[in-house]
C-alpha positions as CSV (number, residue, x, y, z in Angstrom):
1,M,2.2,18.8,-7.1
2,K,2.5,15.1,-6.3
3,N,4.1,14.3,-2.9
4,Y,5.0,10.7,-2.8
5,E,6.8,10.8,0.5
6,L,3.8,12.5,2.3
7,W,1.4,10.0,0.7
8,L,3.6,7.0,1.8
9,N,3.8,8.3,5.3
10,K,0.0,8.5,5.6
11,F,-0.4,5.1,3.9
12,M,2.1,3.2,6.0
13,E,0.9,4.9,9.3
14,S,-2.8,4.1,8.6
15,W,-1.8,0.5,7.8
16,K,0.2,0.3,11.1
17,N,-2.8,1.8,13.0
18,L,-5.1,-0.8,11.4
19,E,-7.2,1.9,9.8
20,G,-8.2,0.1,6.7
21,I,-11.0,2.5,5.7
22,K,-8.7,5.5,6.3
23,T,-6.1,3.9,4.1
24,T,-8.5,3.6,1.2
25,E,-9.4,7.3,1.6
26,L,-5.9,7.8,0.1
27,F,-7.0,6.1,-3.1
28,S,-8.8,7.4,-6.1
29,K,-12.1,5.5,-6.7
30,D,-10.8,4.4,-10.1
31,V,-7.4,3.1,-8.8
32,K,-5.8,0.3,-10.8
33,Y,-4.8,-1.9,-7.9
34,Y,-2.7,-5.0,-8.2
35,E,-2.3,-7.0,-4.9
36,T,0.2,-9.2,-6.7
37,P,2.4,-8.4,-9.6
38,M,1.3,-11.1,-11.9
39,G,-2.4,-11.2,-11.0
40,E,-5.3,-9.2,-12.4
41,P,-6.0,-5.8,-10.9
42,C,-9.1,-5.5,-8.6
43,K,-12.2,-5.1,-10.8
44,T,-14.2,-2.9,-8.5
45,W,-13.8,-0.3,-5.8
46,E,-15.6,-2.8,-3.4
47,E,-12.8,-5.3,-4.1
48,V,-10.1,-2.8,-3.1
49,E,-12.0,-1.8,0.0
50,G,-12.4,-5.5,0.9
51,L,-8.7,-6.1,0.9
52,W,-8.2,-3.3,3.4
53,R,-11.2,-4.1,5.5
54,V,-9.6,-7.4,6.7
55,V,-6.4,-5.7,7.8
56,N,-8.1,-4.7,11.1
57,Y,-8.7,-8.4,11.9
58,N,-5.8,-10.4,10.6
59,Q,-2.7,-8.1,11.1
60,K,-0.7,-6.3,13.7
61,V,2.1,-4.1,12.3
62,H,5.0,-3.7,14.6
63,S,7.3,-1.5,12.5
64,Y,7.8,-0.3,9.0
65,S,10.2,1.7,6.8
66,F,10.4,2.8,3.2
67,E,12.7,4.4,0.8
68,I,11.8,6.0,-2.5
69,L,14.2,4.5,-5.0
70,C,12.9,6.4,-8.1
71,E,10.4,9.2,-8.6
72,T,9.2,10.7,-11.8
73,K,6.2,12.9,-12.6
74,D,4.3,9.8,-13.5
75,F,5.2,7.2,-10.8
76,A,7.4,6.2,-7.9
77,I,9.2,3.0,-7.1
78,V,9.5,2.3,-3.4
79,N,11.3,-0.3,-1.3
80,W,9.5,-1.0,1.9
81,Q,10.0,-3.3,4.9
82,M,7.6,-4.4,7.6
83,E,7.6,-6.5,10.7
84,R,4.1,-7.7,11.5
85,T,2.0,-10.5,12.9
86,M,-0.5,-12.0,10.4
87,N,-3.0,-14.4,11.7
88,G,-0.8,-15.0,14.7
89,N,2.4,-15.7,12.7
90,P,5.3,-13.2,12.9
91,Q,6.5,-12.0,9.5
92,K,9.3,-9.9,8.1
93,I,8.5,-8.5,4.7
94,D,10.7,-6.8,2.1
95,G,8.8,-5.4,-0.8
96,I,8.5,-3.0,-3.7
97,F,5.6,-0.7,-4.5
98,Q,5.1,1.0,-7.9
99,I,2.6,3.8,-7.3
100,S,1.1,6.7,-9.2
101,L,-0.8,9.7,-7.7
102,N,-3.1,12.2,-9.4
103,D,-2.9,15.9,-8.9
104,E,-4.9,15.6,-5.6
105,N,-2.4,13.1,-4.3
106,K,-4.8,10.2,-4.5
107,L,-3.5,6.8,-5.5
108,T,-4.3,5.9,-9.1
109,Y,-2.0,2.9,-9.7
110,F,-0.7,0.4,-7.2
111,K,1.4,-2.7,-7.8
112,Q,3.5,-4.5,-5.2
113,W,6.1,-7.2,-5.1
114,R,6.9,-8.7,-1.7
115,A,8.8,-11.5,-0.1
116,V,8.2,-12.8,3.4
117,L,11.6,-13.4,4.9
């Protein structure tokens, strides 16, 4: 059974702890990953890993929260907020994730919308 809340807790906590490689362990190797909603998805697993590898160097997450707005057997829509420092600049972010998990609770689809407030 898919457990979106458990997955999101692991995802957000590994992000906060700057554990980029641990974060990607939550993903299926064939994940369809959109860093931006209108852009193309990552074309390779190495591209996905590369996005998370830099988190260790350019971010410090101070706090986060999330709320699952909608959950079906196929996907979840999640509102998330974060306060972080990115490249030395403080940011408050409000965003939306659309995610799908497989039967092993690995991420198979990821798309995000976000606004820096």
